[in-house]
C-alpha positions in Angstrom: -15.6 6.4 -19.3 -18.4 8.1 -21.2 -17.3 10.5 -23.4 -19.4 13.1 -26.4 -16.8 13.0 -28.6 -17.5 9.3 -29.5 -21.0 8.9 -28.1 -21.3 6.0 -27.4 -18.4 2.7 -29.3 -15.6 1.5 -28.0 -13.5 4.3 -27.1 -17.0 3.7 -23.6 -14.7 0.7 -22.2 -12.0 3.2 -20.9 -12.1 3.5 -17.3 -14.0 1.5 -14.6 -12.0 -1.1 -14.0 -10.8 -3.3 -11.0 -9.5 -3.1 -7.9 -7.6 -6.7 -7.1 -5.8 -7.5 -3.4 -2.8 -8.9 -3.5 -2.7 -10.4 -0.1 0.4 -12.7 -1.6 3.1 -9.6 -1.1 0.9 -8.0 1.2 4.7 -7.9 4.3 4.2 -9.6 7.6 3.0 -7.6 10.2 2.0 -4.5 7.4 -0.5 -3.1 5.8 -2.6 -4.6 2.7 -1.8 -3.6 -0.4 -3.8 -3.6 -4.2 -4.0 -3.0 -7.0 -5.9 -1.4 -10.2 -5.9 -3.2 -12.9 -6.0 -1.1 -16.2 -4.9 -3.9 -18.2 -8.9 -4.7 -18.7 -8.6 -0.7 -20.5 -9.3 -1.9 -24.5 -5.7 -1.9 -25.3 -5.1 -3.8 -22.1 -3.5 -0.2 -20.7 -4.2 2.7 -18.3 -2.9 4.4 -21.1 -6.1 5.0 -22.6 -7.5 7.1 -20.3 -4.5 9.3 -21.3 -5.4 8.8 -25.0 -8.7 9.6 -24.7 -8.4 13.0 -23.0 -6.0 14.8 -25.1 -7.8 14.0 -28.3 -10.8 15.3 -26.5 -9.5 18.2 -25.3 -7.8 19.5 -28.5 -10.9 18.5 -30.8 -13.1 20.7 -28.1 -10.7 22.8 -28.2 -10.0 23.2 -32.2 -6.5 22.4 -32.5 -6.5 19.4 -34.3 -9.5 19.6 -36.3 -11.8 16.5 -38.2 -9.1 14.1 -40.1 -6.2 16.3 -39.2 -3.3 14.1 -38.3 -2.0 13.1 -34.9 2.3 12.2 -34.8 4.1 11.2 -30.8 6.7 9.6 -29.6 6.2 7.3 -27.1 8.2 4.5 -25.8 5.6 2.8 -23.4 1.8 1.7 -24.6 1.0 5.3 -25.4 1.3 4.1 -29.2 -1.0 1.9 -29.0 -3.4 4.2 -27.1 -3.9 6.7 -29.2 -3.8 4.1 -32.5 -6.9 3.3 -31.0 -8.2 6.6 -30.3 -7.4 7.4 -33.0 -8.6 4.8 -35.7 -12.1 5.7 -34.2 -12.2 9.2 -34.0 -10.9 9.2 -38.1 -7.2 10.7 -36.9 -3.8 9.1 -39.3 -1.1 8.5 -36.6 2.4 9.1 -36.8 4.4 7.7 -34.0 8.3 7.6 -33.2 9.3 4.7 -30.7 12.5 2.9 -30.8 14.1 -1.0 -31.2 13.8 -1.3 -27.2 10.6 -1.3 -27.0 8.6 -5.2 -27.1 7.5 -6.7 -30.8 3.6 -6.7 -29.3 3.2 -3.1 -28.6 5.0 -2.1 -31.9 3.0 -4.4 -33.2 -0.4 -3.4 -31.6 0.6 0.0 -32.3 0.7 -1.6 -36.8 -2.1 -3.6 -36.1 -4.4 -0.3 -34.8 -3.7 1.6 -38.0 -0.2 3.6 -37.5 2.8 4.1 -39.3 5.5 3.9 -37.4 9.0 5.4 -37.5 11.3 2.8 -35.6 14.8 3.7 -34.4 17.9 2.3 -33.6 19.6 1.9 -30.0 23.4 0.9 -29.9 22.5 -2.5 -27.0 18.8 -3.0 -27.6 17.8 -0.9 -24.1 16.7 3.2 -23.7 19.4 6.0 -22.6 20.8 8.6 -22.1 18.8 11.3 -24.3 16.9 9.1 -26.3 14.1 10.9 -25.6 15.7 13.6 -27.4 16.7 11.7 -30.2 12.7 10.5 -30.3 11.2 14.2 -29.8 13.5 15.8 -32.2 12.4 13.0 -35.2 8.4 13.3 -33.4 8.9 17.3 -34.3 10.0 17.0 -38.0 7.1 14.2 -38.9 5.1 17.6 -37.4 6.4 19.8 -39.8 6.4 17.5 -42.7 2.8 16.4 -42.2 1.0 19.6 -40.9 -0.2 17.1 -37.8 -1.3 18.3 -33.9 1.8 16.9 -31.0 0.1 15.7 -29.4 3.6 16.0 -26.8 2.8 13.3 -24.0 5.6 14.3 -21.5 3.7 18.1 -21.7 0.6 17.9 -22.4 -1.3 18.3 -19.4 -4.8 17.2 -21.0 -4.2 13.9 -20.2 -4.6 15.0 -16.4 -8.2 15.2 -17.1 -7.9 11.0 -17.8 -5.9 10.7 -14.3 -8.0 12.9 -12.5 -10.9 9.9 -13.0 -9.1 6.7 -12.2 -8.2 9.4 -9.0 -12.3 9.2 -8.8 -12.2 5.3 -9.0 -9.8 4.6 -6.5 -11.4 6.5 -3.7 -15.0 5.5 -4.6 -14.2 1.3 -4.9 -11.3 1.4 -1.4 -12.0 4.5 0.6 -9.5 4.0 3.2 -6.6 4.3 1.2 -3.8 5.5 3.5 -1.1 5.9 0.3 -1.5 5.4 -3.1 1.8 4.4 -5.3 3.2 5.5 -8.6 6.0 5.1 -10.7 7.0 8.1 -13.4 6.5 8.2 -16.6 4.9 11.8 -18.3 3.8 11.6 -14.3 1.0 12.8 -15.8 -0.8 9.5 -14.1 0.5 10.9 -11.0 -0.5 13.7 -10.9 -4.1 13.5 -12.4 -4.6 10.7 -9.4 -3.3 13.1 -6.7 -5.5 16.1 -8.0 -8.4 13.9 -7.3 -6.8 12.9 -3.6 -6.2 16.2 -2.9 -9.7 17.4 -3.4 -11.2 14.6 -1.6 -9.3 12.9 0.1 -6.7 15.4 1.7 -4.6 12.3 4.0 -3.7 9.8 1.2 0.3 10.4 1.4 1.3 10.1 -2.7 4.6 8.8 -3.8 6.0 8.8 -7.0 8.8 5.8 -7.9 11.6 5.7 -10.3 14.3 2.9 -10.9 17.7 3.8 -9.1 19.3 3.3 -12.6 17.9 6.6 -13.8 16.8 8.8 -10.8 14.8 11.5 -12.8 13.2 13.6 -10.2 16.1 12.7 -7.0 18.8 13.7 -9.2 17.4 14.8 -12.4 19.2 12.8 -14.5 18.1 10.1 -17.1 20.3 6.8 -17.9 19.5 3.1 -19.1 17.5 0.7 -17.4 14.9 -1.9 -18.5 11.0 -0.1 -17.3 9.9 0.5 -20.4 8.2 4.1 -21.2 10.0 5.3 -17.4 11.5 7.7 -16.1 12.9 8.9 -20.1 13.0 12.2 -19.2 15.3 14.3 -16.5 12.7 16.5 -14.3 9.3 15.5 -15.8 7.0 18.7 -16.5 3.9 17.2 -15.3 5.5 16.8 -11.8 3.7 19.6 -9.4 5.1 19.1 -5.9 2.9 19.9 -4.3 1.1 16.9 -4.7 3.1 14.2 -3.7 5.2 13.3 -0.6 7.4 11.5 -1.5 10.0 9.9 -4.0 10.8 6.2 -3.5 13.5 4.6 -5.7 14.8 1.5 -5.7 16.4 -0.9 -8.3 15.2 -2.6 -11.4 15.6 -5.9 -10.0 13.2 -5.4 -7.5 10.6 -4.7 -10.3 11.3 -7.9 -11.9 11.4 -9.4 -8.2 8.0 -8.6 -8.4 6.9 -9.4 -11.7 8.0 -12.8 -10.9 5.7 -13.2 -7.6 3.3 -11.7 -9.8 2.9 -14.5 -12.0 4.0 -17.3 -9.8 2.0 -16.3 -6.9 -1.0 -13.8 -7.4 -1.7 -15.5 -11.6 -1.6 -12.0 -13.0 1.1 -10.8 -16.1 2.5 -7.6 -16.0 4.9 -5.7 -17.4 8.4 -3.8 -15.1 6.5 -0.8 -14.9 4.0 -2.5 -12.4 6.5 -4.5 -10.7 8.1 -0.8 -9.7 4.6 -0.4 -8.5 4.7 -3.2 -6.3 8.0 -3.4 -5.2 7.8 0.1 -3.4 4.3 -0.7 -2.5 5.5 -3.5 -0.7 8.1 -1.6 1.5 6.2 1.4 1.8 3.0 -1.0 3.2 5.4 -2.6 5.6 5.8 0.3 7.7 2.4 1.0 7.8 -0.3 -0.6 10.0 -2.6 -4.5 9.4 -5.4 -1.6 9.8 -4.0 0.8 6.3 -3.8 0.5 3.0 -1.5 1.0 0.0 -3.0 1.6 -3.2 -0.7 1.3 -7.0 -1.1 0.6 -10.2 -0.9 -2.5 -12.4 -0.3 -0.2 -15.6 -0.4 -2.7 -18.5 -1.3 -6.0 -19.3 1.9 -8.3 -18.9 0.8 -10.2 -23.0 2.6 -7.5 -24.0 6.1 -8.0 -22.8 6.6 -11.6 -23.8 8.8 -10.9 -26.9 11.1 -9.1 -24.0 12.4 -12.8 -22.5 11.6 -10.8 -19.2 9.4 -14.1 -18.5 11.3 -16.4 -20.2 14.6 -15.2 -17.1 11.7 -15.3 -14.5 11.0 -19.1 -16.2 15.2 -19.9 -15.5 15.2 -18.0 -12.4 12.0 -20.4 -10.9 13.6 -23.6 -12.0 17.5 -22.5 -10.8 15.5 -22.2 -7.3 16.5 -18.9 -7.3 
């Protein structure tokens, strides 16, 4: 992904990620399933695209001056991606996160130079109202430090980065019939969908949410284990005209797909990717064998090694389940 702000350097490593087929997870008699492997981005996450677009556009508008501090709250990989981009472009970064976020993510934010405040949660998982608590702390930091608040859940600049993702998918898999994406900010699903609408109106777009936190179908949040996902009811970047249906499924289905991806395809991913693949399999089962479903492998599973996810998977395998 080229950018005129950086004019070369490590930011040019963002984008142009590979497309990978998942034959072992293809339903019998159903459509083929492909994932766009976003773990190949510099911080191992698709959020690198978002972070670069938000900072780049703010600098172009001069709402973010050279050297000015940046603040954000994050429950997923956005913090690491912003830390990467802000370090390269010379912006001090202040992040607010929660103790339910994987230790590897918090460690990588710090390693890339961000200052971090970690909010404690009652039982180490997301809860209804966590996003509001994180936002309030971020807004306090914004006021105290005169920082630019990227405000990822409301910042439409990220759509520019994800439109590039959509164009890459159409180039790599021009026969795509369905696109499936779990919702955090909604930016990836909507930016990608914009590209499909511009170039190929026949692609069906499905947005995914955990049943424990049905933010789209019921406009409510709840405790779940999909980091960075389904944190706010009615994600403001969602545009009803850009998606065709909502797939709501239990987090357990996503965790099962994480297990299968690790043990059958050798692909280490997190639960958001598991949710994407679980939803893609459900859709592919109702498609013809000559059709194609594409989804996103959002980030590398190396970010979740301390989250006990893989310990559970190993235990389930050894127990024969």
